[in-house]
C-alpha atoms as a printed R data frame, in Angstrom:
   type eleno elety resid chain resno        x        y       z
1  ATOM     1    CA   MET     A     1 -106.079 -170.980 -15.353
2  ATOM     2    CA   ASN     A     2 -107.511 -168.695 -12.744
3  ATOM     3    CA   LYS     A     3 -105.510 -165.859 -11.166
4  ATOM     4    CA   ARG     A     4 -104.246 -167.958  -8.233
5  ATOM     5    CA   GLU     A     5 -103.093 -170.737 -10.561
6  ATOM     6    CA   LEU     A     6 -101.349 -168.228 -12.830
7  ATOM     7    CA   ILE     A     7  -99.514 -166.679  -9.889
8  ATOM     8    CA   ASP     A     8  -98.454 -170.138  -8.688
9  ATOM     9    CA   ALA     A     9  -97.194 -171.032 -12.174
10 ATOM    10    CA   ILE     A    10  -95.325 -167.736 -12.619
11 ATOM    11    CA   THR     A    11  -93.623 -167.909  -9.215
12 ATOM    12    CA   ALA     A    12  -92.621 -171.515  -9.932
13 ATOM    13    CA   VAL     A    13  -90.693 -170.288 -12.976
14 ATOM    14    CA   ASN     A    14  -89.710 -166.809 -11.765
15 ATOM    15    CA   PRO     A    15  -89.257 -166.827  -7.975
16 ATOM    16    CA   SER     A    16  -88.183 -163.180  -8.011
17 ATOM    17    CA   ALA     A    17  -91.779 -162.232  -8.883
18 ATOM    18    CA   THR     A    18  -93.491 -161.988  -5.515
19 ATOM    19    CA   ARG     A    19  -97.113 -162.928  -4.969
20 ATOM    20    CA   GLU     A    20  -97.813 -159.429  -3.654
21 ATOM    21    CA   PHE     A    21  -96.437 -157.875  -6.839
22 ATOM    22    CA   LEU     A    22  -98.313 -160.263  -9.135
23 ATOM    23    CA   LEU     A    23 -101.613 -159.648  -7.332
24 ATOM    24    CA   GLU     A    24 -101.529 -156.100  -8.734
25 ATOM    25    CA   PHE     A    25 -102.076 -157.437 -12.271
26 ATOM    26    CA   SER     A    26 -105.269 -158.606 -13.919
27 ATOM    27    CA   GLU     A    27 -105.825 -162.247 -14.793
28 ATOM    28    CA   ARG     A    28 -105.387 -161.349 -18.472
29 ATOM    29    CA   GLU     A    29 -102.055 -159.632 -17.859
30 ATOM    30    CA   LEU     A    30 -100.809 -162.593 -15.831
31 ATOM    31    CA   SER     A    31 -101.957 -164.969 -18.550
32 ATOM    32    CA   ASP     A    32 -100.090 -162.925 -21.171
33 ATOM    33    CA   TYR     A    33  -96.923 -162.971 -19.043
34 ATOM    34    CA   MET     A    34  -97.210 -166.722 -18.477
35 ATOM    35    CA   ARG     A    35  -97.538 -167.233 -22.235
36 ATOM    36    CA   GLN     A    36  -94.354 -165.200 -22.737
37 ATOM    37    CA   LEU     A    37  -92.487 -167.319 -20.199
38 ATOM    38    CA   ASP     A    38  -93.790 -170.482 -21.869
39 ATOM    39    CA   SER     A    39  -92.863 -169.279 -25.359
40 ATOM    40    CA   LEU     A    40  -89.310 -168.581 -24.192
41 ATOM    41    CA   GLY     A    41  -89.074 -172.019 -22.636
42 ATOM    42    CA   LEU     A    42  -87.888 -170.544 -19.355
43 ATOM    43    CA   THR     A    43  -87.578 -172.702 -16.258
44 ATOM    44    CA   ARG     A    44  -86.841 -171.899 -12.639
45 ATOM    45    CA   SER     A    45  -83.149 -172.650 -13.237
46 ATOM    46    CA   ASP     A    46  -83.070 -169.848 -15.816
47 ATOM    47    CA   PHE     A    47  -83.715 -167.415 -12.953
48 ATOM    48    CA   HIS     A    48  -81.609 -169.186 -10.271
49 ATOM    49    CA   GLY     A    49  -78.083 -170.438 -10.578
50 ATOM    50    CA   SER     A    50  -77.495 -169.225 -14.105
51 ATOM    51    CA   GLY     A    51  -76.446 -165.690 -13.283
52 ATOM    52    CA   VAL     A    52  -79.819 -164.060 -13.991
53 ATOM    53    CA   SER     A    53  -80.682 -163.631 -10.324
54 ATOM    54    CA   ASP     A    54  -77.050 -162.834  -9.477
55 ATOM    55    CA   ALA     A    55  -76.653 -160.132 -12.113
56 ATOM    56    CA   GLN     A    56  -75.409 -156.792 -10.867
57 ATOM    57    CA   PRO     A    57  -76.892 -153.568 -12.204
58 ATOM    58    CA   ASN     A    58  -74.774 -151.622 -14.654
59 ATOM    59    CA   THR     A    59  -73.922 -148.433 -12.793
60 ATOM    60    CA   GLY     A    60  -71.788 -147.009 -15.575
61 ATOM    61    CA   GLU     A    61  -68.793 -147.021 -13.237
62 ATOM    62    CA   PRO     A    62  -65.552 -148.694 -14.336
63 ATOM    63    CA   GLU     A    63  -64.929 -152.100 -12.837
64 ATOM    64    CA   SER     A    64  -62.081 -152.676 -10.392
65 ATOM    65    CA   MET     A    65  -60.926 -155.826 -12.204
66 ATOM    66    CA   GLY     A    66  -62.543 -158.044  -9.573
67 ATOM    67    CA   ARG     A    67  -60.423 -156.714  -6.734
68 ATOM    68    CA   PRO     A    68  -62.584 -155.370  -3.895
69 ATOM    69    CA   ASP     A    69  -59.607 -153.526  -2.404
70 ATOM    70    CA   VAL     A    70  -59.124 -151.379  -5.538
71 ATOM    71    CA   ILE     A    71  -60.963 -148.071  -5.690
72 ATOM    72    CA   VAL     A    72  -61.468 -146.683  -9.181
73 ATOM    73    CA   CYS     A    73  -61.319 -142.889  -9.321
C-alpha cells in the first residue's frame, strides 16, 4: 500500500487518528502500525461504541459514585 492507502485503511479502523496526524509519519511507520492493528484483529467498532472512544482519563481523583452533584474533597 502507498501512504494514502495506509492512511485510509488506518482511519477506517481507528477514526480517532486524524489524517493530519498520520501524515506526519513515514510510509514505513504507517505500514508497521497497520500491521499491528491487523494482528490485533481490531475493527472500527473496537474504537467506537465499545467504550474505547468514550474512556475517561484517569486523573487520580476519587470518583463521586456516578453522582454529578457530589463533590469529593
